[in-house]
C-alpha positions as CSV (number, residue, x, y, z in Angstrom):
1,M,3.4,-4.9,-1.2
2,L,6.6,-6.4,-1.0
3,K,6.6,-7.4,3.0
4,R,5.2,-10.6,4.8
5,F,2.6,-9.6,7.3
6,R,1.1,-13.5,8.7
7,R,-0.7,-13.5,12.1
8,S,-3.2,-16.5,13.1
9,R,-6.6,-15.0,14.6
10,T,-5.9,-15.9,17.4
11,T,-2.9,-13.7,17.6
12,V,-4.6,-11.0,16.5
13,A,-6.5,-11.2,19.5
14,L,-3.9,-11.9,21.7
15,L,-2.2,-9.0,20.4
16,A,-5.1,-6.4,20.5
17,A,-5.9,-7.7,24.3
18,S,-2.1,-7.8,25.2
19,L,-1.9,-4.1,23.8
20,A,-4.6,-2.6,26.0
21,A,-3.5,-4.6,29.0
22,G,0.0,-2.7,28.5
23,V,-0.9,0.3,27.7
24,L,-3.4,-0.1,31.2
25,A,-0.9,-1.3,33.5
26,G,2.3,0.4,32.1
27,C,4.6,2.8,34.2
28,S,3.4,6.4,34.8
29,S,5.1,7.6,31.1
30,A,2.6,5.1,29.3
31,S,-0.3,7.5,29.9
32,G,0.7,10.9,28.9
33,P,3.5,12.7,26.7
34,D,7.4,12.2,28.4
35,K,8.8,15.3,30.0
36,P,10.7,17.4,27.1
37,D,14.1,16.8,26.6
38,N,14.9,17.4,23.5
39,K,15.1,13.8,22.2
40,I,12.7,11.9,20.2
41,T,12.8,8.1,19.0
42,V,11.8,7.6,15.5
43,W,10.8,4.0,13.9
44,S,10.8,3.9,10.2
45,E,9.4,0.8,8.4
46,E,11.2,2.6,5.3
47,N,14.0,-0.4,6.5
48,L,15.9,-1.2,3.5
49,T,19.9,-0.1,4.4
50,P,19.9,2.6,1.2
51,R,16.4,4.2,2.6
52,I,17.8,4.2,6.7
53,A,21.1,6.0,5.0
54,A,18.9,9.0,2.5
55,T,17.0,9.5,6.2
56,E,19.9,9.6,8.0
57,K,20.9,12.3,6.2
58,V,17.9,14.5,6.7
59,I,17.8,13.8,9.8
60,A,21.6,15.0,10.1
61,R,20.1,18.5,8.8
62,F,16.9,18.7,10.8
63,E,19.5,18.2,13.8
64,K,21.7,20.8,13.0
65,E,18.6,23.0,12.7
66,T,16.7,22.3,15.7
67,G,19.2,21.2,18.1
68,I,16.8,18.4,18.5
69,E,18.1,15.0,18.9
70,V,16.7,12.4,17.1
71,E,17.6,8.3,17.5
72,L,16.3,6.5,14.1
73,V,15.6,2.9,14.1
74,G,14.4,0.5,11.1
75,V,11.6,-1.9,11.7
76,A,10.1,-4.1,9.2
77,E,6.4,-4.0,8.8
78,N,5.5,-7.6,9.5
79,Q,7.6,-7.3,13.1
80,L,6.4,-3.9,13.8
81,P,3.0,-5.5,16.0
82,Q,4.9,-6.9,18.2
83,L,7.2,-4.5,18.5
84,I,4.6,-2.2,19.7
85,M,2.9,-4.1,21.7
86,S,6.4,-5.1,24.0
87,A,7.0,-1.0,23.7
88,A,3.8,0.1,25.1
89,A,3.5,-3.3,28.2
90,S,7.0,-1.8,29.2
91,G,6.4,1.9,28.5
92,N,9.2,2.6,26.1
93,L,7.2,3.9,23.3
94,P,8.7,5.4,20.7
95,D,7.7,8.8,19.6
96,V,6.9,9.1,16.1
97,I,6.5,5.8,13.6
98,G,7.1,6.3,10.1
99,A,5.6,5.0,6.5
100,V,2.8,2.9,8.9
101,P,0.1,1.5,6.6
102,L,-3.7,2.0,6.8
103,G,-4.3,-1.2,8.5
104,Q,-1.6,-0.7,11.4
105,A,-2.7,2.9,12.0
106,W,-6.0,2.2,12.4
107,Q,-5.3,-1.1,14.5
108,M,-2.5,1.3,17.2
109,Y,-5.3,3.7,17.2
110,S,-8.6,1.3,18.4
111,N,-6.1,0.2,21.1
112,G,-5.4,4.0,22.2
113,L,-1.7,4.4,21.6
114,L,-1.6,7.3,19.4
115,N,-1.5,10.8,20.3
116,T,-3.9,12.2,17.3
117,E,-3.5,15.9,18.6
118,I,0.0,16.3,16.8
119,P,-1.1,15.1,13.3
120,E,-3.6,18.0,13.6
121,Q,-1.5,20.0,14.4
122,V,1.0,19.4,11.7
123,V,-1.7,19.3,8.9
124,D,-3.1,22.6,10.0
125,G,0.3,24.1,10.1
126,L,1.2,22.8,6.6
127,G,-2.1,23.8,5.2
128,E,-4.8,21.2,4.9
129,D,-5.2,22.8,1.7
130,T,-1.8,21.4,0.4
131,F,-2.8,17.6,0.8
132,D,-4.6,15.4,-1.3
133,A,-8.2,15.4,0.4
134,N,-9.0,11.6,-0.1
135,A,-5.6,10.9,1.5
136,L,-6.5,12.9,4.6
137,K,-10.6,10.7,4.4
138,L,-8.4,7.7,4.9
139,T,-6.3,8.7,8.2
140,R,-9.0,9.7,9.6
141,D,-12.0,9.0,12.2
142,G,-14.7,11.6,12.0
143,G,-12.9,14.7,13.3
144,T,-10.2,12.6,14.4
145,R,-7.0,12.8,12.8
146,L,-4.7,9.6,13.4
147,G,-1.4,10.3,11.5
148,V,-0.1,12.8,9.1
149,P,-0.1,10.8,5.4
150,S,3.0,10.8,3.6
151,D,2.9,8.9,0.6
152,A,1.2,6.6,-1.2
153,W,1.8,3.6,-4.0
154,L,-0.7,2.2,-6.1
155,Q,-1.8,-0.9,-7.5
156,L,-1.9,-1.1,-11.2
157,L,-2.7,-3.5,-14.1
158,V,0.1,-3.1,-16.4
159,Y,-0.4,-4.6,-20.4
160,R,1.5,-5.2,-23.3
161,K,0.4,-1.8,-25.5
162,D,2.4,-3.4,-28.8
163,L,0.4,-6.6,-28.3
164,F,-3.4,-5.1,-27.5
165,D,-2.5,-2.5,-30.6
166,R,-1.8,-5.4,-33.1
167,A,-4.8,-7.6,-31.7
168,G,-7.2,-4.2,-32.1
169,L,-7.5,-4.5,-28.3
170,P,-8.8,-1.5,-26.5
171,A,-6.9,-0.6,-22.8
172,P,-8.1,-2.9,-20.5
173,D,-9.9,-0.7,-17.8
174,T,-13.3,-2.9,-17.4
175,Y,-13.8,-6.4,-16.1
176,E,-15.1,-7.2,-20.1
177,K,-12.2,-5.4,-21.5
178,V,-9.4,-7.6,-19.0
179,L,-11.4,-10.9,-19.5
180,E,-11.4,-10.4,-23.6
181,A,-7.7,-9.7,-23.5
182,A,-7.1,-12.5,-21.7
183,D,-8.8,-14.6,-24.1
184,T,-7.3,-13.0,-27.3
185,L,-3.9,-13.3,-25.6
186,D,-3.4,-16.3,-24.0
187,T,-1.5,-18.2,-27.1
188,R,1.2,-20.6,-27.1
189,G,4.2,-19.5,-25.1
190,R,2.2,-16.6,-23.8
191,Y,-0.4,-16.3,-20.9
192,G,-3.2,-13.9,-20.9
193,I,-2.1,-12.3,-17.5
194,S,-0.3,-12.6,-14.3
195,A,-2.3,-12.5,-11.1
196,A,-1.1,-13.5,-7.6
197,T,-2.9,-17.2,-6.1
198,D,-0.3,-17.5,-3.2
199,P,-2.9,-18.0,-0.2
200,G,-0.2,-16.7,2.5
201,D,0.8,-13.5,0.7
202,V,-0.7,-10.2,1.5
203,F,-0.1,-9.3,-2.2
204,T,-2.8,-11.7,-3.1
205,Q,-5.4,-10.3,-1.3
206,Q,-4.2,-6.6,-2.2
207,S,-4.3,-7.6,-5.9
208,F,-7.9,-8.7,-5.6
209,E,-9.0,-6.3,-4.1
210,N,-8.5,-4.1,-6.9
211,L,-10.6,-5.9,-8.4
212,A,-12.8,-6.4,-6.4
213,L,-13.3,-2.6,-5.2
214,A,-13.6,-2.2,-9.4
215,N,-16.7,-4.1,-9.2
216,G,-18.3,-2.5,-6.1
217,C,-17.3,-5.6,-3.6
218,E,-16.7,-4.2,-0.2
219,L,-15.5,-6.4,2.8
220,V,-18.2,-5.2,5.6
221,G,-21.8,-3.6,4.5
222,A,-24.0,-1.0,5.7
223,D,-24.8,-3.3,9.1
224,G,-20.9,-3.7,9.9
225,G,-21.1,-6.8,9.2
226,A,-19.0,-9.4,6.6
227,D,-20.2,-8.4,3.0
228,L,-17.9,-10.8,1.4
229,D,-20.7,-13.0,-0.1
230,S,-22.4,-10.5,-2.3
231,P,-23.5,-10.9,-5.4
232,A,-21.2,-8.6,-6.8
233,C,-18.2,-10.0,-4.8
234,E,-19.0,-13.1,-5.9
235,R,-19.1,-11.9,-9.7
236,A,-15.2,-10.2,-8.6
237,F,-14.4,-14.0,-7.2
238,A,-15.2,-15.6,-10.3
239,A,-13.5,-13.0,-12.6
240,Y,-10.5,-13.6,-11.0
241,D,-11.0,-17.1,-11.0
242,R,-10.8,-16.8,-14.8
243,L,-8.1,-14.9,-15.2
244,A,-5.6,-16.3,-12.7
245,R,-6.6,-20.1,-13.0
246,E,-7.5,-20.3,-16.9
247,H,-5.5,-17.5,-18.6
248,G,-2.3,-17.7,-16.3
249,A,0.8,-19.6,-15.8
250,P,0.1,-23.0,-13.8
251,G,1.2,-23.4,-10.1
252,T,1.4,-20.8,-7.3
253,Q,1.8,-17.4,-8.5
254,T,3.8,-15.2,-6.1
255,V,4.9,-11.6,-6.4
256,D,8.0,-12.5,-7.7
257,S,7.0,-15.5,-10.1
258,T,4.1,-12.5,-11.5
259,R,7.0,-10.3,-12.3
260,A,9.3,-12.8,-14.0
261,T,6.8,-14.1,-15.8
262,Y,6.0,-11.0,-17.3
263,F,9.3,-9.4,-17.3
264,A,10.2,-12.6,-19.6
265,G,7.6,-11.5,-22.4
266,R,5.2,-14.6,-21.3
267,S,2.1,-12.9,-20.3
268,S,0.2,-9.8,-21.4
269,M,-0.8,-8.1,-18.4
270,I,0.5,-8.2,-14.8
271,I,-0.9,-7.0,-11.9
272,W,1.2,-5.8,-9.5
273,S,2.4,-1.8,-7.5
274,S,4.0,0.8,-9.0
275,F,7.0,-0.6,-7.0
276,L,7.4,-2.3,-10.2
277,L,7.9,0.8,-12.6
278,D,12.0,0.8,-11.7
279,E,12.1,-2.7,-12.2
280,L,10.2,-2.4,-15.8
281,A,12.5,0.2,-16.9
282,G,16.2,-1.8,-16.0
283,L,16.5,0.1,-13.3
284,R,17.3,-2.8,-10.6
285,K,20.0,-5.5,-11.6
286,D,18.3,-8.2,-9.6
287,A,15.0,-7.7,-11.4
288,L,15.8,-7.1,-15.1
289,P,13.4,-7.8,-17.7
290,S,14.7,-10.6,-19.3
291,C,12.5,-10.7,-22.8
292,A,14.2,-11.3,-26.4
293,Q,14.2,-7.9,-27.2
294,C,15.1,-6.8,-23.4
295,T,18.5,-7.9,-23.8
296,G,19.9,-5.3,-26.2
297,D,17.3,-2.2,-24.8
298,P,16.7,-2.5,-20.9
299,E,14.0,-0.1,-22.0
300,H,12.2,-2.2,-24.2
301,L,9.3,-3.7,-22.1
302,A,8.6,-0.2,-20.2
303,R,8.2,1.2,-23.5
304,S,6.4,-1.5,-24.7
305,S,3.7,-1.6,-22.2
306,G,0.6,0.6,-20.8
307,I,-1.0,1.2,-17.8
308,V,-4.1,1.1,-16.0
309,T,-4.8,3.0,-13.0
310,S,-8.3,2.4,-12.3
311,L,-10.9,-0.4,-13.4
312,K,-14.8,-0.7,-13.5
313,G,-16.8,-4.1,-12.9
314,P,-20.3,-4.8,-14.4
315,D,-21.3,-4.0,-11.0
316,G,-19.1,-0.8,-9.9
317,A,-20.9,2.6,-10.1
318,E,-17.3,4.4,-11.2
319,P,-14.0,2.9,-11.9
320,A,-12.0,2.7,-8.6
321,Q,-8.2,2.5,-7.5
322,Y,-6.6,0.5,-4.9
323,G,-3.8,1.7,-3.5
324,E,-2.0,2.2,0.2
325,I,-0.9,5.4,2.3
326,T,1.1,5.8,4.7
327,S,1.6,8.0,7.4
328,W,3.8,9.4,10.5
329,L,2.4,8.6,13.6
330,T,3.3,10.2,16.9
331,T,2.4,7.2,19.8
332,R,0.7,8.6,23.3
333,T,3.7,9.2,24.9
334,A,5.1,11.4,22.4
335,E,7.3,14.4,23.2
336,T,5.2,16.9,21.6
337,E,6.8,19.8,20.6
338,A,9.5,18.3,18.9
339,S,7.8,15.3,17.5
340,R,5.4,18.0,15.8
341,K,9.0,19.5,14.2
342,F,10.1,16.5,13.2
343,I,7.2,15.2,11.1
344,E,6.8,18.9,9.9
345,Y,10.5,19.0,8.8
346,M,9.8,15.5,7.0
347,M,6.5,17.2,5.4
348,G,8.6,20.3,4.2
349,A,12.0,20.5,4.2
350,G,12.6,16.8,4.3
351,Y,9.6,15.9,1.9
352,E,11.5,15.6,-1.5
353,D,14.3,13.5,-0.1
354,W,11.6,11.3,1.6
355,F,9.7,10.4,-1.3
356,G,13.2,11.0,-3.6
357,M,14.0,7.5,-2.0
358,A,12.0,5.2,-4.4
359,P,9.6,7.8,-6.2
360,E,7.6,4.9,-8.1
361,G,6.1,3.7,-4.9
362,K,6.2,7.0,-2.7
363,I,3.6,9.3,-4.2
364,P,3.5,12.4,-2.9
365,V,0.2,13.3,-1.5
366,R,1.2,17.2,-0.3
367,A,1.4,18.6,-3.6
368,G,3.2,21.5,-2.5
369,T,3.0,24.7,-0.1
370,A,0.8,27.7,-0.1
371,Q,3.4,29.7,-1.7
372,E,4.3,26.9,-4.3
373,P,1.0,24.6,-4.9
374,R,2.7,22.2,-7.1
375,R,6.3,22.5,-5.6
376,Y,6.7,18.5,-4.6
377,L,4.3,17.0,-7.5
378,D,6.7,19.1,-9.8
379,A,9.5,17.6,-7.6
380,W,8.5,14.2,-7.8
381,R,8.3,13.9,-11.6
382,S,11.8,14.5,-11.8
383,S,13.0,12.6,-9.2
384,E,15.5,10.0,-9.9
385,M,14.3,6.3,-9.7
386,G,16.5,3.1,-9.4
387,V,19.0,1.0,-7.3
388,D,21.7,0.2,-9.3
389,T,21.1,2.9,-12.4
390,R,18.9,5.8,-11.4
391,K,17.3,7.8,-13.8
392,P,14.5,10.7,-13.2
393,M,11.0,9.3,-14.1
394,D,9.9,11.8,-16.3
395,E,13.0,10.7,-18.7
396,I,11.6,7.1,-18.4
397,F,7.8,7.5,-18.5
398,P,5.4,10.0,-20.3
399,P,3.6,12.6,-18.7
400,E,0.3,11.2,-19.2
401,L,1.7,8.3,-16.8
402,L,3.0,10.5,-14.4
403,D,-0.5,12.2,-14.2
404,Q,-2.5,8.5,-13.7
405,L,-0.4,8.3,-10.8
406,A,-0.5,11.7,-9.2
407,D,-4.7,11.7,-9.6
408,G,-4.9,8.3,-8.9
409,I,-4.6,8.9,-4.8
410,G,-7.4,11.2,-5.3
411,H,-9.3,8.2,-6.8
412,M,-8.2,5.1,-4.5
413,K,-10.2,3.4,-2.4
414,R,-10.1,0.8,0.6
415,W,-11.8,-1.9,1.6
416,G,-13.2,-1.1,5.6
417,I,-11.8,2.4,6.2
418,E,-14.8,4.5,5.5
419,Q,-17.2,2.2,7.1
420,G,-15.0,2.3,10.4
421,A,-14.0,-1.0,10.2
422,G,-10.2,0.4,10.0
423,P,-8.9,-2.4,12.7
424,L,-10.6,-5.3,11.2
425,V,-8.6,-4.3,7.8
426,G,-5.5,-4.7,9.7
427,A,-6.2,-7.6,11.1
428,T,-7.2,-8.9,7.4
429,N,-3.9,-8.4,6.9
430,G,-2.5,-11.0,9.3
431,E,-5.1,-13.9,9.4
432,L,-5.4,-13.2,5.3
433,P,-9.1,-14.7,4.8
434,V,-8.9,-13.6,1.3
435,A,-5.3,-14.9,0.1
436,K,-7.1,-18.3,1.4
437,S,-10.1,-18.5,-0.4
438,I,-8.3,-17.5,-3.4
439,G,-5.3,-19.9,-3.4
440,A,-8.2,-22.6,-2.7
441,M,-10.2,-21.3,-5.7
442,T,-7.4,-20.8,-8.2
443,S,-6.0,-24.4,-7.2
444,G,-9.6,-26.0,-8.5
445,Q,-10.1,-27.1,-5.1
446,T,-13.6,-25.0,-4.6
447,G,-15.5,-22.8,-6.9
448,P,-16.1,-18.9,-7.0
449,A,-19.0,-19.2,-5.0
450,E,-17.9,-21.2,-2.2
451,A,-14.7,-19.3,-2.1
452,A,-16.9,-16.0,-1.5
453,R,-18.5,-18.1,1.4
454,Q,-15.4,-19.0,2.8
455,A,-14.1,-15.8,3.2
456,Q,-17.0,-14.3,4.2
457,E,-17.0,-16.8,7.3
458,E,-13.2,-16.5,8.2
459,V,-13.3,-12.5,8.0
460,E,-16.7,-11.9,10.0
461,A,-15.4,-14.5,12.8
462,L,-12.4,-12.5,13.1
463,R,-14.5,-9.1,13.1
464,Q,-16.4,-10.9,16.3
465,S,-13.0,-11.7,17.9
466,L,-12.3,-7.6,17.6
467,E,-15.5,-6.6,19.4
């Protein structure tokens, strides 16, 4: 969520063409598995220094136990498309890629860059019923498994429960309740909500998609065309405009400013990802809560906050939850046996260390093993979270919240994936048509209906460019 991902539509189209051309024109090693040599190259989008170090410790154990050599390379999310393009063209694809979000997985799959047999073997070997069914569905194209889902983060609505209780307001789990709370709690010195409006950041698009899914607003319709000008989507744009423009802080609101406003006690609600939780608990020095009561009590804001994981709009059939599934992928040139063993290890003996790097944003999608059905979920609940200070999650947050986070994966929805428009999802993360429309709307340049129409036209043009 915190990683920027920006490309023009032209670049997206060229990327798709270049990827296809690279695979077709590459050397013989690009057309099938590499000759087995017991050495694999693993790229990981968990590229922060502490997470690379944690991954290397797991890899060292794997190498010792199996004799397979692993070269680990950290790759930034916004650099992966270009690096994959270059690697495919030169015939030097990595064997395995970790922590890949859904959009990028679908882009690579649509360009014929994935080995989809290895993930099938891994899931079958570990036990399909040990994985969350929804995570498996979102990473599958019909009967083809794109990758092995590893973990997830959820988009949350965090609110000041103490202020809600004082005002007699219910938990904000519907459009009506969120809007009522924003109206009531938007008082002098405190805004009703903090919601992103930055037109150049995927965070804005993610925040809106969370609200849109709740109202049954979809990226594409039943005919496969863009559907952002539907009545349900127009109402979602209108609700976001009312919240962010009328009840949010003035000016462009970013991933950092929304958090800072809530942490300063100057906002009654915030739309953010579950990566907020360790910071909310005062465990990261560069993002500490700064409210008046937080100075002597770093956990004050965590205790005073409530969390809603799924919302329901007036047009929505049921509550919906936005989130991201990240997966282990194997490329078409992957050394088959070594790659399979590596992913099985990372989803087995090394799994607790993998999601334990940042448990607030790496919620396990594999609950346990056949012998211990809840092994990983139980380990996750007591995993230590934080950066400068680390504490077990279950010492900071109540069991009810941890239940909500774990259960949220099963209710997670995403634009376009189930409709077979996965490549378009990845492309919109680069072009950001919805974020641009949100930025124009919340700055007063357009109204909600016009914002929906503009987003519709941009997405439809992008969809056609990918055909």
